[in-house]
LUMDOLO-485606 format. One record per residue: residue in one letter; y, x, z of N, C-alpha, C, O in turn. Coordinates in pm, whole numbers, plus 50000, padded with zeros to 5 digits. Each point is the difference from the previous one (the first is absolute). Layout:
BEGIN
AYXZYXZYXZYXZ ...
END
This chain:
BEGIN
M420294638295017500745010450010501405005249904500054996049883 N500825011050159500845004449945499775011449913500085011350049 G499654987449828499635012049912500825006749939499555010049943 N501894987250046500785008749937500915006150083500945006349951 T498864992350200500445008750109499475011650043498784999350008 W501645010350021499115011750101500855004850110501205002949997 L497634997750140500875005350104499475016149984498895004749979 V502545001750042499935012549989500355007550157501115000550052 V497855004149995499935005950181500535012149996499435008349929 G501624995250136500305012050027499235003650141500274992050090 L498785018949947499335002650115501035009450069500765007749942 G499124990350200500605012150056500254993250163499484988950016 N501215016550093500004998850120501494994450023500845002549912 P499564989950206501324990350012500755014350058499435009350057 G502034989349910500795004450084500755014249940499545003249891 P501275003650150500935012549948499225011250039500035009649923 G499274991350181499255012350050498945003849892499635011749983 Y499794975649930498895003749889500375000649854499365003949902 S501864991050110500674995149859499935012449895499824996849883 H500285015250142499585012849919498655007349994499895010549936 N499014983850135498825003850039499305000449851500514993749907 R498335013850078499424998349876499074986049987499704993349901 H500025005450221499344985450016500904987249939499524988849984 N501575014349993501184991849963500494996649867500864991549976 I498415016949924500275003449907500164985849874500774998749905 G498244993350144499724986449961501294992150018500334992749906 Q500315007750186501114992250048501385005349930500884992349963 M499175020850026500895009749949500094996949811501005001049929 V497544994850031499964994349844500794986449989500824997749911 L498814993150197500484986949973501494999950033500724991349952 D499855020250144501465001550033500715000249835500994994149957 E498205013849986500465005049886500184987449856500994997949929 L498024997550069499424986549933501334990450066500834996849915 A499374999650190501374992650047501215002449943500714991549946 S499605024150069501085005349948500164997349836501114998749951 R497965000649989499874998249855500474983949979500874997049918 I498724996850134500144985149999501394994850041500564990049957 G499915019150136501134995150071500104992950094501084995050032 G497745002750038499674987150116499855007050113499895012349998 S500104980750111499485004750150499074992350043499824988149972 F499435020450114498964996150091500524990250081501125002650043 K498234983250002500544995150102498514993350093498844999449959 S501544997650137498804999250124499084986949962500634989649979 H498255010150013499104989149985499004998550127499645008650081 K499944974849906499405000050125498525002949992499284994850085 A500155013349816498855004549980500135013350094498905004350033 H502095002350012500055008450062500295015649896499405010650022 A501414987849890500295006749906500994996649932500384988449987 Q500385025749941501355000949942499694992749878498885002449954 V501754990449989499424994749847501335000249915501124998850049 L498615002849826501054998449916499404993249840499385008049930 E500794979850023499934996349909500635000849865501214998150002 A498365003949900500955003249887498865002349861498784998149999 R502015005949905499475003749850500105015649964501135004749998 L497925002849976500205014749974500935001649884500825009149992 R498974978749891501295003649911499924982149948499374990950053 I501405008949842500464988449982499064991849892499755003549885 G499844986050176498464992249921498805006850046498954996949943 G501005013350166498615003950027499254994950124500664992350069 P498415009749963499364992550114500935001750122500765009650013 K499114979350082500294999350119499415009950101498795002350000 V502005003450081499215007650115500334998250156501044994550034 I498205009450042500514997750131499795015350028499025007049973 L502254996650091499775015150028500034999050175500954995150061 A497835010450003499854998650151499725013650083499345009049949 K501144991950164500195007850081499524995250148500714995050087 P498015007749917499754993550134500445005650141500155012150016 L500044979750074500835005050111499025005850102500395006650096 T498484991049881498875007850110499725011649981500735004449911 F498445004550134499655010750012499235001849886499594989949942 M500165019950020499235003749869498164991950009499384994849907 N500195006850233498594996249993499934987950032498904995750036 L502054997149961500374985050024500584992149882500414988650021 S499665018049826500514994449907499304987549922500594993249916 G498315005250119499134988249958500664986649996500034992649902 G500535005050228500214988850061501324993249909500054988949947 P500985022050056501434996249886499444994349871500204989449942 V498855023450026499694997849832499384985849990500424991649919 S498485006050175499334987449980500954988349996500084993349897 A500705003950218500964990149988501044999749883500294989749939 L500235022450036500654997549888499364996149881500794993649931 S497895007850006499404999149923499634982849968500074994349891 K499504999850245499884986850053501474993149966500094990149927 F500925015750130501254992050005500684998749824500604990649948 F499075021450001500564995949863499054998049860500275000049880 D498264998150211498804996049899499895010249874500124997949879 I499595013950194499785009649916498515003750026499625000350117 A499395002949770498515004850026500245015050036501045006449980 P497664998450084500005013850016500025010249869500315011950003 D499314980949889500335008949875501274997049940500234999749879 R500644997950219501505002149957500985006850102501235001050007 V497715003350071500535009550082500045016349996499005006349967 V502215000150069499845014049947500525008250151501044997050059 A498095012949984500115006250132500835012549935499705004049887 V501255001450181500515013749949499885007250112500414995350105 H499025017349891499865006550159499625014049961499895004549887 D499925001750236499855017149991498825000649979499154992350047 E500605020349854498535005050009499875014550027500765007749943 I498384996450136499625012650037499325007649901500145012149982 D498824976949930499155005749929500625005349851499325004449908 L501794994350094501115004449870500845010050020500825000250093 P499045008449826501235009950022501464994850008500384990549932 F500485016550161501474994750019500635000549834499585009649934 N501174983050012500494996749882498734996849880499795005349891 S499374981650195499294997349866499754983350055500274994850108 L499215000749788499744984350038499034994749897499965002149879 K499214990050202498794991149967500324986749994500994996550064 L498464995849879499914984650000498604995149955499345005149910 K500324984350164498754995350009499544983250017501064994150021 M498204999449979499484990150041499044998750080498965004349949 G500894991150173498965000350121499565011950013500765009449977 G497984992550062499245011450075500345002950115500804992550056 G498605021450026500525000650151500975001250040500954998749923 E499265004050206501435001050061500075018550040500875005550067 G497975000749871500355014750035500405002350144500675010250015 G499114983350085500485001850150501264996150028500485001450113 H500304992249766501464995350054499884985350070499604989649948 N500885012750184499914986250103501034989649929499784988250029 G501235014249889501044989349958498704993749883499684988149997 L499945018549948499134995549884499114993050064499954988149968 R499145016450134498844993950049500434987450066499284990149987 D501905009250089500254986950051500534990449891499884988250031 M500665014149853500074990849890498784995149939499904988449961 S499065021350029498574993049935499874990650094500324988749963 K499265012650165499804991350097500914986549987499614988549979 A501235014650033501164988250024499864988449878500054987850017 L499745019649850500154993349869498644996849976499884990449924 G499045014950119498444995749993499345008449886498795000849980 T502115004749956499525010049876500665014250023500855003550082 K498425004449812500735012549969500515000649869500525010449958 D499344976249953500384998749851501644995550026500434988549989 Y500525025950054501194997949988500615013649904499355010550005 Y501694989049924500515013349940500355008950119500374995750109 R499475016449859500535011750086500935009549918499545004049893 V501705000150144500785013349940499745008450145500244997350117 R499185013749819499365008650100501475013649971500205006349896 V500254994250179501245011050020499785012250054499954999150123 G499885012949833499265011850048500745007050094501155003349971 V498414999450128500885006350125499285013750038500415008550079 G498414991749849499425012550014499385004350164500454995250104 R498635012949889499124998650140500755010750084500805008649963 P498724988750156500365005950123500055015850021498865004749999 P502195005450020499355013749994499105004650130500114995250113 G499005015049845499425002750088498974990850078499194992749941 R500925008250194499204989650096500594987550043499364991450060 M502225007149901501004989450040499024988049972499194998349909 D501154993850199499464988450022500364988749878501215000249977 T498314993349968500454990949867501104989650043501074998649940 A498544994050173500994991450057501515007150029501044994749959 D498945018250119501145008350022500745001549863501204997749989 Y497885006849892500835004149899500464986949923501045001649937 V498484987850057500514992749921500984987650071500414989649948 L499795015750189501234994950080501175009050036500924997550079 R498795017449821501145006349993500704996349869499554993349907 D501735012950107500955002949883499725004449898499325009850030 F500754989749839499845006849895500585015150013500985000350075 G498785008049890500305018550016501005002649907499994994149892 T500955014750140501325002949965499684998249820500614992049929 A498355016950025499985001449853499614987149943500464996749891 E498664994950179499524986649950501214987849996500004990749920 K500935011450174501094993349986501055000949894500904992049976 K498815019749963500965002249860499344988449894500514992649916 E498365009050122498924996049880499694982150033499574991949918 L500745006050208499744985250030500694990049944499414989250003 P501845010949938500814989549925499254998249842500044989149943 F499455019750012499304999049865498624992750032499544991149929 L499835014050194498704994849970500454982750065499274990749964 I501675007050109500314985350036500174994449882499484989249970 D501195016949962500664993449846498854998449923500044989649934 Y498785018250051498685000149898499274988550064499484990949935 A500505009950192499114986750052500474989349978499214992049949 A502025003750072500804985449957499884998249865499924988149968 D500035021349927499634998549863498894995449983499944989349940 A499155015350093498754995850052499514987550006499334992549930 V501195007450171499914981450081500634990049883499424989649969 E501875014749968500514991249892499064997849901499554988849975 L500055023449958499055001749874498724988450035499864990249928 M499275012250187499044995550057500314982049993499254992349940 V501635004750113500164987950032500314993949864499374990049967 D501605015549946500524994749878499075002849889500014991249914 E499175018750065498995003849893498585000550036499185003249914 G500354993350234498595004350036499795013950050500825009349998 L497694990750057499845011950065499675010449877500445011450018 L498964986449877499515011149945501175005649929499975012249994 A501244981249941500725007049953501055011250073500615009349946 A499374985550224500505005550097499215012150020500535011150003 Q498064987050012499225013150025499955010149880499625011350030 Q500704986449843500255007149889501055004950006499975012249980 K501124982950041501365011050054500385006350106500925008250008 F498234987550091500195005350144498905007950064500175006350104 H498894993349841499025008450058499925016449955499125005949937 A502094998950117500075015749991501045004450098500884992250037 R499035020550007501005004050111501305002849905499995002649879 I501224996150217501444999749963500155013249969500335002549884 S499455009050211500195013349935498865010449995500195010949946 
END
């Protein structure tokens, strides 16, 4: 296995109609990482958009990937990419929306449950393990009795949109630090609310 390469996956749904939904925050974070690198995504036979790069000179190699499947079918592209690039699950990072965290907060972890997140559930099934990293980006809970699926498939609210660039930037920083210095260093720095 390729021990010095990371597969960083931004979960979301394909197409412009979904691109600004809460459910697509993972892909927004990957777009920020790609922008920092100065690279662009290219189509890959694993049914994903992929960018191969280093986050900094001399840093570890990363494969940034955005599956072109819908969220609940994310596992197939992730598994195919991990095999293609020979990357073990313990070098895979899923960046995803998390309703159990308030908007403008972040948590990082290795393994654990999927918390009802269909993208993570499909990834765990396809990889054959839950032992991969997660960057959980808080999008908050649905208001009142709104259905969770309806909530995550909506764009961020007006007030949230003002803060969203900071949250995306913060999450991208967390991915970089975790890949560069490890989970503990990233947890110590980023396990706090931004505002």
